[in-house]
C-alpha positions in Angstrom: 0.1 -75.1 122.5 3.6 -73.9 121.5 3.6 -76.3 118.5 0.2 -75.0 117.3 1.3 -71.4 117.7 4.6 -71.9 115.8 2.9 -74.0 113.1 0.3 -71.2 112.7 3.0 -68.6 112.5 4.9 -70.6 109.9 1.7 -71.0 107.8 1.0 -67.3 108.1 4.6 -66.4 107.1 4.4 -68.7 104.0 1.0 -67.2 103.1 2.3 -63.7 103.4 5.3 -64.5 101.3 3.1 -66.0 98.6 0.8 -63.0 98.6 3.6 -60.5 98.4 5.2 -62.3 95.5 2.1 -62.2 93.4 2.2 -59.5 90.8 5.9 -58.9 91.1 7.0 -60.7 87.9 9.7 -58.8 85.9 8.2 -55.5 84.8 5.2 -55.6 87.0 6.9 -53.9 89.9 6.1 -50.2 90.6 8.4 -47.7 88.8 8.7 -44.0 88.9 6.0 -42.2 87.0 6.2 -40.9 83.4 6.3 -37.3 84.7 9.3 -38.3 87.0 11.0 -40.0 84.1 10.6 -37.0 81.9 12.1 -34.8 84.6 15.0 -37.1 85.2 15.9 -37.4 81.5 16.0 -33.6 81.3 18.0 -33.4 84.6 20.6 -35.9 83.2 20.8 -33.9 80.0 21.3 -30.6 81.9 24.0 -32.2 84.1 25.9 -33.5 81.1 25.5 -30.3 79.2 27.2 -28.5 82.1 30.3 -30.5 81.3 30.6 -28.7 77.9 31.8 -25.1 77.5 29.3 -22.4 78.4 28.9 -21.4 74.7 27.3 -24.8 74.0 23.7 -24.1 73.0 21.2 -26.9 73.1 18.4 -26.9 70.5 15.6 -29.2 71.3 14.8 -31.7 68.7 12.6 -34.5 69.9 11.2 -34.5 73.4 8.8 -37.4 73.6 7.3 -40.1 75.6 6.4 -43.2 73.6 5.2 -46.8 74.1 7.7 -49.4 75.4 6.1 -52.0 73.2 9.2 -54.1 72.6 10.9 -54.0 76.0 14.3 -55.5 76.1 13.6 -56.8 79.6 10.7 -59.0 78.2 8.4 -57.1 80.5 4.7 -56.3 80.0 3.3 -53.9 77.4 1.7 -50.7 78.6 4.8 -49.0 79.9 6.4 -45.8 78.5 9.9 -44.4 77.7 10.6 -40.8 78.2 13.3 -39.3 75.9 15.0 -36.0 75.0 17.1 -35.4 71.9 19.1 -32.1 71.6 21.4 -30.8 68.9 24.3 -29.0 70.5 25.2 -25.9 68.6 28.0 -23.3 68.7 30.9 -25.7 69.4 33.7 -26.2 66.9 33.6 -29.6 65.3 37.4 -30.0 65.6 36.9 -30.1 69.4 34.2 -32.7 69.4 36.7 -35.5 70.4 37.7 -33.5 73.5 34.1 -32.9 74.5 33.1 -36.5 74.0 36.1 -37.5 76.2 34.9 -35.0 78.9 31.4 -36.4 78.8 32.7 -40.0 79.0 34.8 -39.0 82.1 31.7 -37.4 83.7 29.5 -40.4 83.0 32.0 -42.8 84.5 32.3 -40.6 87.6 28.5 -40.6 87.9 28.1 -44.4 87.8 27.3 -44.8 84.1 28.8 -47.7 82.1 29.6 -47.7 78.4 27.2 -49.7 76.2 28.7 -48.8 72.9 31.7 -46.7 71.8 32.2 -46.0 68.1 35.3 -44.0 68.4 37.6 -43.4 66.5 35.3 -44.2 63.5 32.9 -41.5 64.7 32.3 -39.5 67.9 29.6 -41.6 69.5 29.2 -43.1 73.0 26.1 -44.7 74.5 26.0 -45.2 78.3 23.6 -46.5 80.9 23.3 -45.5 84.6 24.0 -48.5 86.8 21.6 -47.2 89.5 18.4 -46.4 87.5 18.8 -47.7 83.9 18.6 -44.3 82.3 20.6 -44.0 79.1 22.5 -41.2 77.4 24.2 -40.9 74.1 26.4 -38.3 72.5 27.0 -38.6 68.8 28.0 -36.8 65.7 26.4 -37.2 62.3 27.9 -37.3 58.8 27.5 -33.5 58.3 29.4 -32.6 61.5 26.5 -31.9 63.9 26.6 -32.9 67.6 23.7 -34.5 69.4 23.0 -35.5 73.0 20.1 -37.9 73.8 18.8 -39.1 77.2 16.1 -41.8 77.7 14.4 -43.6 80.6 13.9 -47.2 81.1 10.3 -48.5 80.7 8.1 -47.0 83.3 4.4 -47.1 84.2 2.4 -44.0 83.4 1.4 -43.6 87.1 4.1 -45.7 88.6 2.1 -48.9 88.8 0.5 -51.2 86.3 -3.0 -50.2 85.2 -5.7 -52.6 86.6 -7.1 -54.9 83.9 
């Protein structure tokens, strides 16, 4: 009786493992929702903005959610990326290197890693949060404007894949 019971328990454990592994291929796992991703990109932007002097004035450029149709994680289509793009006004361009250094320090202290750093050629750093995959960038353009961008990883609209 003990052997039958332990064999049955073993079969049930294997069956449970197989059932729970179905549908968990890369990218099929639940994510935060698009609304949560939109809020988090704005929160990260506001936290980074607080590192800059109070006179820094953000002007919203592109606030968007778009299809993640070429995901870098080779995951499924149908997911979205939330993104905000702000121009930062009222800061002297001569001080941009100091501001970028301050942002870099803040990002490192908040578990972001550097993905790309174009300094000293131009003031531009691209970072990713090690915990949640959200990315941020601070950059200048050729006419001396400063921009800060935040974007989410690919997420499902409602947090889970849509049924087919």
